C-alpha positions as CSV (number, residue, x, y, z in Angstrom):
1,M,0.0,0.0,0.0
2,T,1.4,3.4,-1.1
3,I,1.2,6.1,1.6
4,A,0.4,9.5,0.1
5,L,3.0,12.2,0.9
6,T,2.0,15.5,2.4
7,P,2.7,18.6,0.4
8,I,5.7,19.5,2.6
9,E,7.1,15.9,2.2
10,Q,6.6,16.1,-1.6
11,A,8.4,19.5,-1.6
12,L,11.3,18.1,0.6
13,R,11.7,15.1,-1.7
14,L,12.0,17.4,-4.7
15,H,14.4,19.6,-2.8
16,Q,16.6,16.7,-1.8
17,S,16.7,15.3,-5.4
18,G,17.9,18.7,-6.7
19,Q,14.7,19.7,-8.4
20,L,14.9,23.1,-6.8
21,A,12.5,25.1,-9.0
22,Q,9.7,22.5,-8.5
23,A,10.4,22.3,-4.8
24,A,10.3,26.1,-4.5
25,S,6.9,26.3,-6.3
26,L,5.5,23.7,-3.9
27,Y,6.9,25.5,-0.8
28,Q,5.4,28.8,-2.1
29,A,2.0,27.1,-2.6
30,I,2.1,25.8,1.0
31,L,2.9,29.3,2.2
32,A,0.1,30.8,0.2
33,A,-2.3,28.7,2.1
34,Q,-0.4,28.8,5.5
35,P,1.9,31.9,5.6
36,D,3.4,30.9,9.0
37,D,4.2,27.3,8.2
38,F,7.6,26.8,9.9
39,D,8.9,24.0,7.7
40,A,8.0,25.6,4.4
41,L,9.6,28.9,5.6
42,Q,12.8,27.4,6.8
43,L,13.2,25.0,3.9
44,L,12.4,27.6,1.2
45,G,14.9,29.9,3.0
46,A,17.6,27.3,2.9
47,L,16.8,26.7,-0.8
48,R,17.0,30.4,-1.6
49,C,20.4,30.5,0.1
50,D,21.6,27.6,-2.1
51,Q,20.2,29.3,-5.2
52,G,22.2,32.5,-4.5
53,D,19.3,34.6,-3.3
54,P,20.5,35.4,0.3
55,A,18.2,38.5,0.7
56,D,15.1,36.4,0.1
57,A,16.5,33.7,2.3
58,V,17.0,36.2,5.2
59,A,13.4,37.4,4.9
60,L,12.0,33.8,4.9
61,L,14.3,32.5,7.7
62,Q,13.5,35.5,9.9
63,R,9.8,34.7,9.5
64,A,10.5,31.1,10.5
65,L,12.4,32.3,13.6
66,A,9.4,34.3,14.7
67,G,7.7,31.0,15.2
68,R,10.5,28.9,16.6
69,D,14.1,29.6,17.7
70,D,15.7,26.7,15.9
71,P,19.5,26.1,15.5
72,A,19.2,24.9,11.9
73,V,17.4,28.0,11.0
74,R,20.1,30.1,12.8
75,L,22.8,28.3,10.7
76,N,21.0,29.0,7.4
77,L,20.3,32.6,8.4
78,G,24.0,33.0,9.2
79,R,24.9,31.6,5.8
80,A,22.6,34.1,4.2
81,F,24.1,37.0,6.1
82,R,27.6,35.8,5.3
83,A,26.7,35.8,1.6
84,L,25.5,39.3,2.0
85,K,28.8,40.3,3.6
86,Q,27.0,41.1,6.8
87,I,29.7,39.5,9.0
88,E,28.6,40.6,12.4
89,A,25.0,39.5,11.7
90,A,26.3,36.1,10.5
91,E,28.4,35.6,13.6
92,T,25.5,36.4,15.8
93,Q,23.4,33.7,14.2
94,F,26.2,31.1,14.4
95,R,26.9,31.9,18.0
96,R,23.2,31.6,18.8
97,A,23.1,28.2,17.1
98,V,26.0,27.1,19.3
99,V,24.0,28.1,22.4
100,L,20.9,26.4,21.2
101,A,22.7,23.2,20.2
102,P,26.1,22.8,21.7
103,D,26.4,19.3,20.4
104,L,25.7,20.3,16.8
105,L,28.9,19.9,14.9
106,Q,28.0,22.2,12.0
107,A,27.3,25.1,14.4
108,H,30.9,25.0,15.7
109,L,32.3,24.5,12.2
110,F,30.4,27.4,10.6
111,L,31.4,29.7,13.4
112,G,35.0,28.5,13.1
113,H,35.0,29.1,9.3
114,L,33.7,32.7,9.8
115,L,36.3,33.5,12.5
116,R,39.1,32.0,10.3
117,E,38.0,34.0,7.3
118,T,38.0,37.2,9.3
119,G,41.4,36.7,10.7
120,R,40.5,35.7,14.2
121,L,42.5,32.5,14.2
122,D,42.8,32.0,17.9
123,L,39.0,32.0,18.2
124,A,38.7,29.8,15.2
125,C,40.9,27.3,16.9
126,D,38.6,27.3,19.9
127,S,35.6,26.6,17.6
128,Y,37.4,23.8,15.8
129,R,38.4,22.3,19.2
130,A,34.8,22.5,20.3
131,A,33.8,20.7,17.1
132,A,36.3,18.0,17.7
133,A,35.0,17.5,21.2
134,V,31.5,17.0,19.8
135,Q,32.7,14.5,17.2
136,P,36.2,13.3,17.9
137,D,36.4,11.1,14.8
138,H,35.6,13.9,12.4
139,V,38.8,14.0,10.2
140,D,38.1,17.3,8.5
141,T,37.7,19.1,11.8
142,R,41.2,17.9,12.8
143,L,42.6,19.1,9.5
144,L,40.9,22.5,9.8
145,L,42.3,22.9,13.4
146,G,45.8,21.9,12.2
147,Q,45.7,24.4,9.2
148,T,44.6,27.2,11.5
149,Q,47.3,26.3,14.1
150,Q,49.8,26.3,11.2
151,A,48.7,29.7,10.1
152,L,49.3,30.9,13.6
153,G,52.9,29.5,13.5
154,R,52.0,26.8,16.1
155,F,53.6,24.1,14.0
156,D,54.1,21.6,16.9
157,E,50.4,21.8,17.7
158,A,49.5,21.5,14.0
159,V,51.6,18.3,13.8
160,V,49.6,16.8,16.7
161,S,46.3,17.7,14.9
162,Y,47.4,16.1,11.6
163,E,48.7,13.0,13.4
164,T,45.3,12.7,15.1
165,A,43.6,13.0,11.7
166,L,45.9,10.3,10.3
167,G,45.2,8.1,13.3
168,L,41.5,8.3,12.2
169,A,42.2,7.9,8.5
170,P,45.7,6.5,7.8
171,A,45.3,6.6,4.0
172,H,44.3,10.2,3.9
173,G,46.8,11.6,1.4
174,P,46.2,15.4,1.9
175,A,46.5,14.9,5.7
176,R,49.9,13.2,5.2
177,L,51.1,16.1,3.0
178,L,49.9,18.7,5.5
179,L,51.7,16.8,8.3
180,A,54.9,16.8,6.2
181,D,54.6,20.6,5.7
182,A,54.0,21.2,9.4
183,L,57.0,19.0,10.3
184,A,59.2,20.9,7.9
185,A,58.0,24.2,9.3
186,A,58.7,23.0,12.8
187,G,62.2,22.1,11.8
188,Q,61.7,18.4,12.1
189,L,63.3,17.8,8.7
190,D,64.1,14.1,8.9
191,A,60.5,13.4,9.9
192,A,59.3,15.8,7.2
193,I,61.4,14.1,4.5
194,D,60.1,10.7,5.5
195,A,56.5,12.0,5.3
196,Y,57.0,13.5,1.9
197,R,58.5,10.3,0.6
198,Y,55.5,8.4,2.0
199,V,53.2,10.8,0.1
200,I,55.2,10.5,-3.1
201,A,55.2,6.7,-2.9
202,A,51.4,6.8,-2.6
203,A,50.9,9.5,-5.2
204,P,53.9,9.8,-7.5
205,G,52.3,12.5,-9.7
206,L,52.0,15.0,-6.9
207,A,54.3,17.9,-7.9
208,P,53.9,20.0,-4.6
209,A,55.1,17.0,-2.6
210,Q,58.2,16.7,-4.8
211,C,58.9,20.4,-4.5
212,N,58.5,20.5,-0.8
213,L,60.6,17.4,-0.4
214,G,63.3,19.3,-2.4
215,A,63.0,22.3,-0.1
216,A,63.5,20.1,3.0
217,L,66.5,18.3,1.5
218,Q,67.9,21.7,0.5
219,R,67.7,22.9,4.1
220,Q,69.7,19.9,5.1
221,G,72.4,20.7,2.5
222,R,71.5,17.5,0.6
223,L,71.7,19.4,-2.7
224,I,72.0,16.6,-5.2
225,E,68.9,14.9,-3.7
226,A,67.1,18.3,-3.7
227,L,68.0,18.8,-7.3
228,D,66.4,15.5,-8.2
229,A,63.2,16.4,-6.3
230,F,62.9,19.8,-8.0
231,S,63.5,18.3,-11.4
232,Q,60.8,15.7,-10.8
233,A,58.4,18.5,-9.8
234,T,59.1,20.5,-13.0
235,V,58.5,17.3,-15.1
236,L,55.2,16.7,-13.4
237,A,54.1,20.3,-13.5
238,P,56.0,22.3,-16.2
239,G,54.3,25.5,-15.1
240,F,55.3,25.2,-11.5
241,V,57.3,28.4,-10.9
242,E,58.4,27.6,-7.4
243,A,60.0,24.3,-8.5
244,W,61.8,26.0,-11.4
245,Y,63.1,28.7,-9.1
246,N,64.3,26.4,-6.4
247,W,65.9,24.2,-9.0
248,G,67.8,27.2,-10.2
249,V,68.9,28.1,-6.7
250,V,70.3,24.7,-6.1
251,L,72.1,24.6,-9.5
252,R,73.6,28.0,-8.7
253,D,74.8,26.8,-5.3
254,L,76.4,23.8,-6.9
255,G,78.2,26.1,-9.3
256,R,76.3,25.0,-12.3
257,D,75.6,28.5,-13.5
258,E,74.7,27.7,-17.1
259,E,72.0,25.3,-16.0
260,A,70.9,27.8,-13.3
261,E,70.6,30.5,-15.9
262,A,68.3,28.3,-18.0
263,S,66.1,27.6,-14.9
264,F,65.8,31.2,-13.9
265,R,64.9,32.1,-17.5
266,Q,62.1,29.6,-17.3
267,V,60.9,31.3,-14.0
268,V,60.9,34.7,-15.7
269,A,59.1,33.3,-18.8
270,L,56.4,31.8,-16.6
271,A,56.2,34.7,-14.2
272,P,57.6,38.0,-15.6
273,D,57.1,39.8,-12.4
274,H,58.9,37.2,-10.3
275,A,61.4,39.6,-8.6
276,E,63.7,36.9,-7.1
277,G,63.8,35.1,-10.4
278,R,64.9,38.2,-12.2
279,T,67.5,39.1,-9.6
280,D,69.0,35.7,-9.5
281,L,69.1,35.5,-13.3
282,A,71.0,38.8,-13.4
283,L,73.4,37.6,-10.7
284,V,74.2,34.4,-12.6
285,E,74.7,36.4,-15.8
286,L,77.1,38.7,-13.9
287,R,78.9,35.8,-12.4
288,R,79.4,34.3,-15.8
289,G,81.0,37.6,-16.9
290,R,78.1,38.8,-19.0
291,L,77.9,42.2,-17.5
292,G,75.6,43.8,-20.0
293,V,73.1,41.0,-20.1
294,G,73.1,40.8,-16.3
295,L,72.5,44.5,-15.8
296,A,69.7,44.4,-18.4
297,E,67.9,41.7,-16.3
298,L,67.8,44.0,-13.2
């Protein structure tokens, strides 16, 4: 026996299947008959936010809140205000959602994202920690916390966050690369090199991992190994300016000026405003006794 769906259930099914125009029409029909219907107001408000109409979303969601102070409505209203660049209003909604539902993961995450985007990184860390307390096995929360800690220069803390994420998802390649970068920033170069090599073994085509491996080897004075890593990065990503530049620096430090010149020329060809590339190209030219050419590059 087939059970007939109510109008709001029909609209929600259309909404969830991506048939937004049809869902919106049905929500509007419900509201025409029942202007204060909470579900239709809040669901149409969320839909309008997803459709890129935050002003209409705000109006609908505020009407929904007049009937019920609901954390999901607060989150969607915060999203709408954020889209309208009304940051303080968005923050107010996210904070209210946290108060109403302290165990709601998304409330802490939305607040954390807003705080991070507005440069309040310490407070963003607090929100991500709260999110992790709500759902300790949420890998993305651990990564967000680590990235925010890393942006604050708290590299040892970031390492712990990434290691926790990898404990939850050992095969998570991006987490392993983030860990390697944090280890390198923390000065733990041996561990960073091992982590980069692990990433490369799992994903040989990842040019940033090769480039960052080269940078860690370069810092240890292992220039021949660094040269190979930078070379691999340029093969994998011929437009990778940083890899070409670092390759040129190592070649220069090895006294291979002709090859260094070619690398720096590639940097300038790819990024004409690359000041370091132009300067190093000029210095190599001068070192090779080509005074006029070197001065022209400055």
